[in-house]
PDB file of the backbone (N, CA, C, O) and the ligand in Angstrom, with CONECT records:
HET     ZN  A 101       1
ATOM      1  N   MET A   1    -140.011 108.824  20.962  1.00  0.00           N
ATOM      2  CA  MET A   1    -139.861 110.043  21.754  1.00  0.00           C
ATOM      3  C   MET A   1    -138.418 110.156  22.213  1.00  0.00           C
ATOM      4  O   MET A   1    -137.935 109.318  22.975  1.00  0.00           O
ATOM      5  N   LYS A   2    -137.742 111.177  21.758  1.00  0.00           N
ATOM      6  CA  LYS A   2    -136.304 111.260  21.990  1.00  0.00           C
ATOM      7  C   LYS A   2    -135.944 111.986  23.286  1.00  0.00           C
ATOM      8  O   LYS A   2    -134.971 111.631  23.950  1.00  0.00           O
ATOM      9  N   SER A   3    -136.722 112.991  23.638  1.00  0.00           N
ATOM     10  CA  SER A   3    -136.371 113.754  24.829  1.00  0.00           C
ATOM     11  C   SER A   3    -137.110 113.234  26.052  1.00  0.00           C
ATOM     12  O   SER A   3    -138.277 112.849  25.966  1.00  0.00           O
ATOM     13  N   PRO A   4    -136.431 113.224  27.180  1.00  0.00           N
ATOM     14  CA  PRO A   4    -137.066 112.717  28.399  1.00  0.00           C
ATOM     15  C   PRO A   4    -138.127 113.670  28.913  1.00  0.00           C
ATOM     16  O   PRO A   4    -138.228 114.817  28.478  1.00  0.00           O
ATOM     17  N   CYS A   5    -138.905 113.172  29.839  1.00  0.00           N
ATOM     18  CA  CYS A   5    -139.933 114.004  30.456  1.00  0.00           C
ATOM     19  C   CYS A   5    -139.276 115.208  31.132  1.00  0.00           C
ATOM     20  O   CYS A   5    -138.337 115.038  31.910  1.00  0.00           O
ATOM     21  N   PRO A   6    -139.753 116.414  30.847  1.00  0.00           N
ATOM     22  CA  PRO A   6    -139.144 117.608  31.436  1.00  0.00           C
ATOM     23  C   PRO A   6    -139.320 117.679  32.946  1.00  0.00           C
ATOM     24  O   PRO A   6    -138.576 118.378  33.634  1.00  0.00           O
ATOM     25  N   ALA A   7    -140.292 116.963  33.450  1.00  0.00           N
ATOM     26  CA  ALA A   7    -140.571 117.030  34.881  1.00  0.00           C
ATOM     27  C   ALA A   7    -139.761 116.020  35.690  1.00  0.00           C
ATOM     28  O   ALA A   7    -139.141 116.377  36.692  1.00  0.00           O
ATOM     29  N   CYS A   8    -139.767 114.760  35.256  1.00  0.00           N
ATOM     30  CA  CYS A   8    -139.116 113.724  36.057  1.00  0.00           C
ATOM     31  C   CYS A   8    -137.845 113.193  35.404  1.00  0.00           C
ATOM     32  O   CYS A   8    -137.127 112.387  35.995  1.00  0.00           O
ATOM     33  N   LYS A   9    -137.565 113.655  34.163  1.00  0.00           N
ATOM     34  CA  LYS A   9    -136.319 113.306  33.459  1.00  0.00           C
ATOM     35  C   LYS A   9    -136.250 111.857  33.017  1.00  0.00           C
ATOM     36  O   LYS A   9    -135.197 111.379  32.597  1.00  0.00           O
ATOM     37  N   ILE A  10    -137.378 111.157  33.114  1.00  0.00           N
ATOM     38  CA  ILE A  10    -137.401 109.767  32.666  1.00  0.00           C
ATOM     39  C   ILE A  10    -137.642 109.730  31.159  1.00  0.00           C
ATOM     40  O   ILE A  10    -138.428 110.517  30.633  1.00  0.00           O
ATOM     41  N   SER A  11    -136.963 108.815  30.468  1.00  0.00           N
ATOM     42  CA  SER A  11    -137.132 108.686  29.020  1.00  0.00           C
ATOM     43  C   SER A  11    -138.190 107.637  28.696  1.00  0.00           C
ATOM     44  O   SER A  11    -138.276 106.594  29.344  1.00  0.00           O
ATOM     45  N   PHE A  12    -138.987 107.940  27.685  1.00  0.00           N
ATOM     46  CA  PHE A  12    -140.043 107.019  27.276  1.00  0.00           C
ATOM     47  C   PHE A  12    -139.864 106.628  25.824  1.00  0.00           C
ATOM     48  O   PHE A  12    -139.323 107.384  25.017  1.00  0.00           O
ATOM     49  N   ASN A  13    -140.326 105.442  25.513  1.00  0.00           N
ATOM     50  CA  ASN A  13    -140.167 104.932  24.153  1.00  0.00           C
ATOM     51  C   ASN A  13    -141.170 105.540  23.181  1.00  0.00           C
ATOM     52  O   ASN A  13    -140.936 105.576  21.973  1.00  0.00           O
ATOM     53  N   SER A  14    -142.270 106.008  23.709  1.00  0.00           N
ATOM     54  CA  SER A  14    -143.304 106.542  22.827  1.00  0.00           C
ATOM     55  C   SER A  14    -144.115 107.598  23.549  1.00  0.00           C
ATOM     56  O   SER A  14    -144.073 107.711  24.774  1.00  0.00           O
ATOM     57  N   LEU A  15    -144.845 108.358  22.777  1.00  0.00           N
ATOM     58  CA  LEU A  15    -145.690 109.389  23.367  1.00  0.00           C
ATOM     59  C   LEU A  15    -146.782 108.758  24.214  1.00  0.00           C
ATOM     60  O   LEU A  15    -147.179 109.313  25.239  1.00  0.00           O
ATOM     61  N   SER A  16    -147.266 107.604  23.789  1.00  0.00           N
ATOM     62  CA  SER A  16    -148.330 106.946  24.548  1.00  0.00           C
ATOM     63  C   SER A  16    -147.821 106.491  25.915  1.00  0.00           C
ATOM     64  O   SER A  16    -148.543 106.552  26.911  1.00  0.00           O
ATOM     65  N   ALA A  17    -146.566 106.033  25.949  1.00  0.00           N
ATOM     66  CA  ALA A  17    -145.981 105.631  27.224  1.00  0.00           C
ATOM     67  C   ALA A  17    -145.778 106.856  28.113  1.00  0.00           C
ATOM     68  O   ALA A  17    -145.993 106.810  29.324  1.00  0.00           O
ATOM     69  N   PHE A  18    -145.359 107.949  27.480  1.00  0.00           N
ATOM     70  CA  PHE A  18    -145.188 109.203  28.223  1.00  0.00           C
ATOM     71  C   PHE A  18    -146.516 109.654  28.816  1.00  0.00           C
ATOM     72  O   PHE A  18    -146.605 110.010  29.991  1.00  0.00           O
ATOM     73  N   ASP A  19    -147.543 109.630  27.976  1.00  0.00           N
ATOM     74  CA  ASP A  19    -148.870 110.045  28.439  1.00  0.00           C
ATOM     75  C   ASP A  19    -149.356 109.182  29.605  1.00  0.00           C
ATOM     76  O   ASP A  19    -150.021 109.661  30.524  1.00  0.00           O
ATOM     77  N   ALA A  20    -149.008 107.909  29.539  1.00  0.00           N
ATOM     78  CA  ALA A  20    -149.486 106.974  30.557  1.00  0.00           C
ATOM     79  C   ALA A  20    -148.915 107.298  31.936  1.00  0.00           C
ATOM     80  O   ALA A  20    -149.532 106.975  32.951  1.00  0.00           O
ATOM     81  N   HIS A  21    -147.753 107.930  31.981  1.00  0.00           N
ATOM     82  CA  HIS A  21    -147.133 108.207  33.281  1.00  0.00           C
ATOM     83  C   HIS A  21    -147.558 109.563  33.847  1.00  0.00           C
ATOM     84  O   HIS A  21    -147.234 109.910  34.982  1.00  0.00           O
ATOM     85  N   ARG A  22    -148.288 110.315  33.030  1.00  0.00           N
ATOM     86  CA  ARG A  22    -148.795 111.603  33.511  1.00  0.00           C
ATOM     87  C   ARG A  22    -150.222 111.405  34.003  1.00  0.00           C
ATOM     88  O   ARG A  22    -151.121 111.089  33.223  1.00  0.00           O
ATOM     89  N   ILE A  23    -150.417 111.590  35.280  1.00  0.00           N
ATOM     90  CA  ILE A  23    -151.735 111.352  35.861  1.00  0.00           C
ATOM     91  C   ILE A  23    -152.246 112.606  36.553  1.00  0.00           C
ATOM     92  O   ILE A  23    -151.506 113.571  36.746  1.00  0.00           O
ATOM     93  N   GLY A  24    -153.512 112.580  36.921  1.00  0.00           N
ATOM     94  CA  GLY A  24    -154.116 113.738  37.566  1.00  0.00           C
ATOM     95  C   GLY A  24    -154.775 114.645  36.543  1.00  0.00           C
ATOM     96  O   GLY A  24    -154.818 114.329  35.354  1.00  0.00           O
ATOM     97  N   THR A  25    -155.275 115.749  37.003  1.00  0.00           N
ATOM     98  CA  THR A  25    -156.015 116.666  36.151  1.00  0.00           C
ATOM     99  C   THR A  25    -155.152 117.869  35.797  1.00  0.00           C
ATOM    100  O   THR A  25    -154.456 118.433  36.642  1.00  0.00           O
ATOM    101  N   HIS A  26    -155.218 118.244  34.519  1.00  0.00           N
ATOM    102  CA  HIS A  26    -154.458 119.409  34.055  1.00  0.00           C
ATOM    103  C   HIS A  26    -154.802 120.643  34.883  1.00  0.00           C
ATOM    104  O   HIS A  26    -155.977 120.944  35.096  1.00  0.00           O
ATOM    105  N   GLY A  27    -153.799 121.343  35.339  1.00  0.00           N
ATOM    106  CA  GLY A  27    -154.010 122.575  36.078  1.00  0.00           C
ATOM    107  C   GLY A  27    -154.434 122.374  37.518  1.00  0.00           C
ATOM    108  O   GLY A  27    -154.623 123.339  38.260  1.00  0.00           O
ATOM    109  N   VAL A  28    -154.584 121.118  37.913  1.00  0.00           N
ATOM    110  CA  VAL A  28    -155.017 120.838  39.284  1.00  0.00           C
ATOM    111  C   VAL A  28    -153.941 120.062  40.031  1.00  0.00           C
ATOM    112  O   VAL A  28    -153.262 120.577  40.919  1.00  0.00           O
ATOM    113  N   ASP A  29    -153.818 118.808  39.634  1.00  0.00           N
ATOM    114  CA  ASP A  29    -152.828 117.980  40.318  1.00  0.00           C
ATOM    115  C   ASP A  29    -152.073 117.093  39.327  1.00  0.00           C
ATOM    116  O   ASP A  29    -151.691 115.965  39.638  1.00  0.00           O
ATOM    117  N   ARG A  30    -151.869 117.643  38.116  1.00  0.00           N
ATOM    118  CA  ARG A  30    -151.167 116.887  37.083  1.00  0.00           C
ATOM    119  C   ARG A  30    -149.737 116.625  37.529  1.00  0.00           C
ATOM    120  O   ARG A  30    -149.018 117.542  37.924  1.00  0.00           O
ATOM    121  N   HIS A  31    -149.334 115.362  37.460  1.00  0.00           N
ATOM    122  CA  HIS A  31    -147.976 115.035  37.899  1.00  0.00           C
ATOM    123  C   HIS A  31    -147.522 113.707  37.301  1.00  0.00           C
ATOM    124  O   HIS A  31    -148.305 112.992  36.675  1.00  0.00           O
ATOM    125  N   CYS A  32    -146.266 113.396  37.500  1.00  0.00           N
ATOM    126  CA  CYS A  32    -145.700 112.157  36.983  1.00  0.00           C
ATOM    127  C   CYS A  32    -145.906 111.023  37.970  1.00  0.00           C
ATOM    128  O   CYS A  32    -145.908 111.221  39.185  1.00  0.00           O
ATOM    129  N   MET A  33    -146.078 109.839  37.423  1.00  0.00           N
ATOM    130  CA  MET A  33    -146.072 108.654  38.266  1.00  0.00           C
ATOM    131  C   MET A  33    -144.647 108.398  38.752  1.00  0.00           C
ATOM    132  O   MET A  33    -143.672 108.757  38.092  1.00  0.00           O
ATOM    133  N   THR A  34    -144.555 107.775  39.908  1.00  0.00           N
ATOM    134  CA  THR A  34    -143.244 107.314  40.351  1.00  0.00           C
ATOM    135  C   THR A  34    -142.935 106.018  39.603  1.00  0.00           C
ATOM    136  O   THR A  34    -143.824 105.424  38.994  1.00  0.00           O
ATOM    137  N   ILE A  35    -141.704 105.590  39.648  1.00  0.00           N
ATOM    138  CA  ILE A  35    -141.329 104.336  39.002  1.00  0.00           C
ATOM    139  C   ILE A  35    -142.134 103.176  39.582  1.00  0.00           C
ATOM    140  O   ILE A  35    -142.543 102.262  38.866  1.00  0.00           O
ATOM    141  N   LYS A  36    -142.349 103.232  40.871  1.00  0.00           N
ATOM    142  CA  LYS A  36    -143.138 102.185  41.522  1.00  0.00           C
ATOM    143  C   LYS A  36    -144.555 102.151  40.965  1.00  0.00           C
ATOM    144  O   LYS A  36    -145.120 101.082  40.733  1.00  0.00           O
ATOM    145  N   GLU A  37    -145.117 103.334  40.757  1.00  0.00           N
ATOM    146  CA  GLU A  37    -146.472 103.414  40.216  1.00  0.00           C
ATOM    147  C   GLU A  37    -146.513 102.927  38.769  1.00  0.00           C
ATOM    148  O   GLU A  37    -147.456 102.249  38.360  1.00  0.00           O
ATOM    149  N   MET A  38    -145.474 103.281  37.995  1.00  0.00           N
ATOM    150  CA  MET A  38    -145.446 102.844  36.596  1.00  0.00           C
ATOM    151  C   MET A  38    -145.360 101.331  36.506  1.00  0.00           C
ATOM    152  O   MET A  38    -146.019 100.715  35.669  1.00  0.00           O
ATOM    153  N   ARG A  39    -144.562 100.741  37.354  1.00  0.00           N
ATOM    154  CA  ARG A  39    -144.464  99.267  37.356  1.00  0.00           C
ATOM    155  C   ARG A  39    -145.792  98.648  37.777  1.00  0.00           C
ATOM    156  O   ARG A  39    -146.173  97.573  37.314  1.00  0.00           O
ATOM    157  N   ALA A  40    -146.480  99.347  38.659  1.00  0.00           N
ATOM    158  CA  ALA A  40    -147.754  98.830  39.174  1.00  0.00           C
ATOM    159  C   ALA A  40    -148.810  98.723  38.073  1.00  0.00           C
ATOM    160  O   ALA A  40    -149.692  97.867  38.144  1.00  0.00           O
ATOM    161  N   ILE A  41    -148.724  99.590  37.050  1.00  0.00           N
ATOM    162  CA  ILE A  41    -149.699  99.519  35.961  1.00  0.00           C
ATOM    163  C   ILE A  41    -149.164  98.712  34.789  1.00  0.00           C
ATOM    164  O   ILE A  41    -149.773  98.685  33.720  1.00  0.00           O
ATOM    165  N   GLY A  42    -148.024  98.051  34.987  1.00  0.00           N
ATOM    166  CA  GLY A  42    -147.517  97.147  33.967  1.00  0.00           C
ATOM    167  C   GLY A  42    -146.511  97.766  33.013  1.00  0.00           C
ATOM    168  O   GLY A  42    -146.159  97.159  32.002  1.00  0.00           O
ATOM    169  N   MET A  43    -146.045  98.967  33.325  1.00  0.00           N
ATOM    170  CA  MET A  43    -145.029  99.565  32.471  1.00  0.00           C
ATOM    171  C   MET A  43    -143.665  98.986  32.805  1.00  0.00           C
ATOM    172  O   MET A  43    -143.406  98.555  33.928  1.00  0.00           O
ATOM    173  N   THR A  44    -142.802  98.988  31.799  1.00  0.00           N
ATOM    174  CA  THR A  44    -141.466  98.437  32.013  1.00  0.00           C
ATOM    175  C   THR A  44    -140.484  99.161  31.107  1.00  0.00           C
ATOM    176  O   THR A  44    -140.884 100.037  30.341  1.00  0.00           O
ATOM    177  N   THR A  45    -139.221  98.815  31.180  1.00  0.00           N
ATOM    178  CA  THR A  45    -138.234  99.451  30.322  1.00  0.00           C
ATOM    179  C   THR A  45    -137.823  98.500  29.210  1.00  0.00           C
ATOM    180  O   THR A  45    -137.770  97.286  29.406  1.00  0.00           O
ATOM    181  N   ASN A  46    -137.534  99.056  28.047  1.00  0.00           N
ATOM    182  CA  ASN A  46    -137.076  98.230  26.941  1.00  0.00           C
ATOM    183  C   ASN A  46    -135.555  98.080  27.015  1.00  0.00           C
ATOM    184  O   ASN A  46    -134.922  98.524  27.973  1.00  0.00           O
ATOM    185  N   ARG A  47    -134.990  97.457  26.005  1.00  0.00           N
ATOM    186  CA  ARG A  47    -133.550  97.172  26.044  1.00  0.00           C
ATOM    187  C   ARG A  47    -132.693  98.419  25.978  1.00  0.00           C
ATOM    188  O   ARG A  47    -131.496  98.374  26.265  1.00  0.00           O
ATOM    189  N   LEU A  48    -133.310  99.546  25.597  1.00  0.00           N
ATOM    190  CA  LEU A  48    -132.586 100.804  25.544  1.00  0.00           C
ATOM    191  C   LEU A  48    -132.727 101.596  26.839  1.00  0.00           C
ATOM    192  O   LEU A  48    -132.146 102.669  27.003  1.00  0.00           O
ATOM    193  N   GLY A  49    -133.510 101.038  27.744  1.00  0.00           N
ATOM    194  CA  GLY A  49    -133.698 101.717  29.016  1.00  0.00           C
ATOM    195  C   GLY A  49    -134.810 102.735  29.009  1.00  0.00           C
ATOM    196  O   GLY A  49    -134.994 103.471  29.979  1.00  0.00           O
ATOM    197  N   ASN A  50    -135.562 102.782  27.906  1.00  0.00           N
ATOM    198  CA  ASN A  50    -136.698 103.691  27.820  1.00  0.00           C
ATOM    199  C   ASN A  50    -137.957 102.995  28.311  1.00  0.00           C
ATOM    200  O   ASN A  50    -138.143 101.797  28.096  1.00  0.00           O
ATOM    201  N   TRP A  51    -138.802 103.746  28.959  1.00  0.00           N
ATOM    202  CA  TRP A  51    -140.031 103.153  29.488  1.00  0.00           C
ATOM    203  C   TRP A  51    -141.022 102.895  28.380  1.00  0.00           C
ATOM    204  O   TRP A  51    -141.198 103.706  27.472  1.00  0.00           O
ATOM    205  N   VAL A  52    -141.669 101.743  28.474  1.00  0.00           N
ATOM    206  CA  VAL A  52    -142.694 101.351  27.506  1.00  0.00           C
ATOM    207  C   VAL A  52    -143.909 100.857  28.265  1.00  0.00           C
ATOM    208  O   VAL A  52    -143.837 100.496  29.440  1.00  0.00           O
ATOM    209  N   ARG A  53    -145.026 100.853  27.556  1.00  0.00           N
ATOM    210  CA  ARG A  53    -146.222 100.273  28.148  1.00  0.00           C
ATOM    211  C   ARG A  53    -146.211  98.789  27.875  1.00  0.00           C
ATOM    212  O   ARG A  53    -145.691  98.337  26.854  1.00  0.00           O
ATOM    213  N   GLU A  54    -146.783  98.037  28.784  1.00  0.00           N
ATOM    214  CA  GLU A  54    -146.767  96.581  28.649  1.00  0.00           C
ATOM    215  C   GLU A  54    -147.485  96.145  27.381  1.00  0.00           C
ATOM    216  O   GLU A  54    -147.031  95.245  26.674  1.00  0.00           O
ATOM    217  N   ILE A  55    -148.610  96.794  27.101  1.00  0.00           N
ATOM    218  CA  ILE A  55    -149.351  96.468  25.896  1.00  0.00           C
ATOM    219  C   ILE A  55    -148.601  97.058  24.711  1.00  0.00           C
ATOM    220  O   ILE A  55    -148.626  98.268  24.483  1.00  0.00           O
ATOM    221  N   ALA A  56    -147.941  96.197  23.968  1.00  0.00           N
ATOM    222  CA  ALA A  56    -147.101  96.656  22.879  1.00  0.00           C
ATOM    223  C   ALA A  56    -147.929  97.259  21.759  1.00  0.00           C
ATOM    224  O   ALA A  56    -148.909  96.673  21.299  1.00  0.00           O
ATOM    225  N   THR A  57    -147.518  98.434  21.334  1.00  0.00           N
ATOM    226  CA  THR A  57    -148.171  99.028  20.180  1.00  0.00           C
ATOM    227  C   THR A  57    -147.564  98.421  18.925  1.00  0.00           C
ATOM    228  O   THR A  57    -146.543  97.737  18.994  1.00  0.00           O
ATOM    229  N   GLN A  58    -148.177  98.662  17.799  1.00  0.00           N
ATOM    230  CA  GLN A  58    -147.639  98.168  16.534  1.00  0.00           C
ATOM    231  C   GLN A  58    -146.220  98.701  16.329  1.00  0.00           C
ATOM    232  O   GLN A  58    -145.325  97.994  15.868  1.00  0.00           O
ATOM    233  N   GLU A  59    -146.054  99.961  16.686  1.00  0.00           N
ATOM    234  CA  GLU A  59    -144.751 100.605  16.531  1.00  0.00           C
ATOM    235  C   GLU A  59    -143.682  99.895  17.361  1.00  0.00           C
ATOM    236  O   GLU A  59    -142.589  99.605  16.875  1.00  0.00           O
ATOM    237  N   ASN A  60    -144.018  99.625  18.611  1.00  0.00           N
ATOM    238  CA  ASN A  60    -143.075  98.965  19.493  1.00  0.00           C
ATOM    239  C   ASN A  60    -142.742  97.559  19.007  1.00  0.00           C
ATOM    240  O   ASN A  60    -141.589  97.128  19.031  1.00  0.00           O
ATOM    241  N   ALA A  61    -143.773  96.863  18.569  1.00  0.00           N
ATOM    242  CA  ALA A  61    -143.584  95.496  18.125  1.00  0.00           C
ATOM    243  C   ALA A  61    -142.665  95.443  16.907  1.00  0.00           C
ATOM    244  O   ALA A  61    -141.787  94.584  16.818  1.00  0.00           O
ATOM    245  N   GLU A  62    -142.873  96.360  15.980  1.00  0.00           N
ATOM    246  CA  GLU A  62    -142.051  96.368  14.774  1.00  0.00           C
ATOM    247  C   GLU A  62    -140.601  96.692  15.088  1.00  0.00           C
ATOM    248  O   GLU A  62    -139.691  96.057  14.556  1.00  0.00           O
ATOM    249  N   SER A  63    -140.383  97.668  15.940  1.00  0.00           N
ATOM    250  CA  SER A  63    -139.007  98.038  16.265  1.00  0.00           C
ATOM    251  C   SER A  63    -138.317  96.918  17.029  1.00  0.00           C
ATOM    252  O   SER A  63    -137.115  96.697  16.876  1.00  0.00           O
ATOM    253  N   ALA A  64    -139.078  96.222  17.844  1.00  0.00           N
ATOM    254  CA  ALA A  64    -138.509  95.115  18.605  1.00  0.00           C
ATOM    255  C   ALA A  64    -138.106  93.980  17.669  1.00  0.00           C
ATOM    256  O   ALA A  64    -137.056  93.361  17.842  1.00  0.00           O
ATOM    257  N   PHE A  65    -138.955  93.714  16.673  1.00  0.00           N
ATOM    258  CA  PHE A  65    -138.651  92.652  15.727  1.00  0.00           C
ATOM    259  C   PHE A  65    -137.434  93.008  14.887  1.00  0.00           C
ATOM    260  O   PHE A  65    -136.595  92.150  14.615  1.00  0.00           O
ATOM    261  N   LYS A  66    -137.332  94.258  14.478  1.00  0.00           N
ATOM    262  CA  LYS A  66    -136.178  94.687  13.690  1.00  0.00           C
ATOM    263  C   LYS A  66    -134.897  94.488  14.489  1.00  0.00           C
ATOM    264  O   LYS A  66    -133.876  94.051  13.959  1.00  0.00           O
ATOM    265  N   GLY A  67    -134.973  94.819  15.773  1.00  0.00           N
ATOM    266  CA  GLY A  67    -133.800  94.705  16.625  1.00  0.00           C
ATOM    267  C   GLY A  67    -133.335  93.277  16.786  1.00  0.00           C
ATOM    268  O   GLY A  67    -132.145  93.015  16.963  1.00  0.00           O
ATOM    269  N   ARG A  68    -134.280  92.353  16.723  1.00  0.00           N
ATOM    270  CA  ARG A  68    -133.929  90.945  16.913  1.00  0.00           C
ATOM    271  C   ARG A  68    -133.645  90.246  15.593  1.00  0.00           C
ATOM    272  O   ARG A  68    -133.233  89.086  15.576  1.00  0.00           O
ATOM    273  N   GLY A  69    -133.861  90.941  14.504  1.00  0.00           N
ATOM    274  CA  GLY A  69    -133.584  90.352  13.202  1.00  0.00           C
ATOM    275  C   GLY A  69    -134.508  89.214  12.856  1.00  0.00           C
ATOM    276  O   GLY A  69    -134.098  88.247  12.214  1.00  0.00           O
ATOM    277  N   VAL A  70    -135.743  89.319  13.271  1.00  0.00           N
ATOM    278  CA  VAL A  70    -136.700  88.256  12.972  1.00  0.00           C
ATOM    279  C   VAL A  70    -137.056  88.284  11.487  1.00  0.00           C
ATOM    280  O   VAL A  70    -137.363  89.335  10.926  1.00  0.00           O
ATOM    281  N   ARG A  71    -137.011  87.136  10.881  1.00  0.00           N
ATOM    282  CA  ARG A  71    -137.341  87.056   9.463  1.00  0.00           C
ATOM    283  C   ARG A  71    -138.790  86.644   9.270  1.00  0.00           C
ATOM    284  O   ARG A  71    -139.401  86.023  10.140  1.00  0.00           O
ATOM    285  N   LYS A  72    -139.311  86.996   8.138  1.00  0.00           N
ATOM    286  CA  LYS A  72    -140.650  86.543   7.799  1.00  0.00           C
ATOM    287  C   LYS A  72    -140.550  85.111   7.297  1.00  0.00           C
ATOM    288  O   LYS A  72    -139.524  84.676   6.775  1.00  0.00           O
ATOM    289  N   TYR A  73    -141.633  84.410   7.472  1.00  0.00           N
ATOM    290  CA  TYR A  73    -141.653  83.056   6.947  1.00  0.00           C
ATOM    291  C   TYR A  73    -141.575  83.103   5.427  1.00  0.00           C
ATOM    292  O   TYR A  73    -142.231  83.933   4.798  1.00  0.00           O
ATOM    293  N   PRO A  74    -140.792  82.233   4.841  1.00  0.00           N
ATOM    294  CA  PRO A  74    -140.700  82.225   3.382  1.00  0.00           C
ATOM    295  C   PRO A  74    -142.041  81.849   2.763  1.00  0.00           C
ATOM    296  O   PRO A  74    -142.758  80.976   3.252  1.00  0.00           O
ATOM    297  N   ALA A  75    -142.347  82.528   1.686  1.00  0.00           N
ATOM    298  CA  ALA A  75    -143.609  82.239   1.008  1.00  0.00           C
ATOM    299  C   ALA A  75    -143.526  80.899   0.304  1.00  0.00           C
ATOM    300  O   ALA A  75    -142.496  80.527  -0.258  1.00  0.00           O
ATOM    301  N   ARG A  76    -144.629  80.193   0.353  1.00  0.00           N
ATOM    302  CA  ARG A  76    -144.646  78.902  -0.335  1.00  0.00           C
ATOM    303  C   ARG A  76    -144.989  79.127  -1.799  1.00  0.00           C
ATOM    304  O   ARG A  76    -146.148  79.321  -2.167  1.00  0.00           O
ATOM    305  N   THR A  77    -143.964  79.096  -2.609  1.00  0.00           N
ATOM    306  CA  THR A  77    -144.187  79.339  -4.031  1.00  0.00           C
ATOM    307  C   THR A  77    -144.366  78.034  -4.782  1.00  0.00           C
ATOM    308  O   THR A  77    -145.049  77.989  -5.805  1.00  0.00           O
ATOM    309  N   ALA A  78    -143.755  76.973  -4.278  1.00  0.00           N
ATOM    310  CA  ALA A  78    -143.873  75.686  -4.963  1.00  0.00           C
ATOM    311  C   ALA A  78    -144.611  74.702  -4.055  1.00  0.00           C
ATOM    312  O   ALA A  78    -144.172  74.407  -2.943  1.00  0.00           O
ATOM    313  N   ARG A  79    -145.680  74.230  -4.528  1.00  0.00           N
ATOM    314  CA  ARG A  79    -146.460  73.278  -3.751  1.00  0.00           C
ATOM    315  C   ARG A  79    -146.476  71.931  -4.453  1.00  0.00           C
ATOM    316  O   ARG A  79    -146.832  71.826  -5.626  1.00  0.00           O
ATOM    317  N   ARG A  80    -146.089  70.924  -3.725  1.00  0.00           N
ATOM    318  CA  ARG A  80    -146.027  69.604  -4.334  1.00  0.00           C
ATOM    319  C   ARG A  80    -147.413  68.969  -4.383  1.00  0.00           C
ATOM    320  O   ARG A  80    -148.084  68.828  -3.361  1.00  0.00           O
ATOM    321  N   GLN A  81    -147.815  68.602  -5.555  1.00  0.00           N
ATOM    322  CA  GLN A  81    -149.130  67.997  -5.744  1.00  0.00           C
ATOM    323  C   GLN A  81    -149.067  66.484  -5.503  1.00  0.00           C
ATOM    324  O   GLN A  81    -150.025  65.877  -5.024  1.00  0.00           O
ATOM    325  N   ARG A  82    -147.945  65.906  -5.838  1.00  0.00           N
ATOM    326  CA  ARG A  82    -147.864  64.458  -5.732  1.00  0.00           C
ATOM    327  C   ARG A  82    -146.973  64.049  -4.551  1.00  0.00           C
ATOM    328  O   ARG A  82    -145.964  64.688  -4.256  1.00  0.00           O
ATOM    329  N   ALA A  83    -147.365  63.014  -3.921  1.00  0.00           N
ATOM    330  CA  ALA A  83    -146.544  62.476  -2.856  1.00  0.00           C
ATOM    331  C   ALA A  83    -145.771  61.277  -3.404  1.00  0.00           C
ATOM    332  O   ALA A  83    -146.361  60.249  -3.734  1.00  0.00           O
ATOM    333  N   GLY A  84    -144.479  61.414  -3.496  1.00  0.00           N
ATOM    334  CA  GLY A  84    -143.652  60.335  -4.052  1.00  0.00           C
ATOM    335  C   GLY A  84    -143.729  60.421  -5.508  1.00  0.00           C
ATOM    336  O   GLY A  84    -143.114  59.616  -6.207  1.00  0.00           O
TER     337      GLY A  84
HETATM  338 ZN    ZN A 101    -142.475 112.626  34.053  1.00  0.00          ZN2+
END
């Protein structure tokens, strides 16, 4: 999600994180959580300063791994049958 929330101007890493900060009922008392409230439900900011939900989605996990340059374990193509 590239654009910040139009109401509170906070940037979110994903639509799900954005949705999580919008509470209340549509047309009644729909509003944004405060930062204190977001932290209270386990939300935090990523290294880019965008808010994320604590429960990492697949999308978040993949982008985080790419950023850290984590490699996959090499496949075992050669297996030694004999010891010594
Ligand atoms: Zn907002």
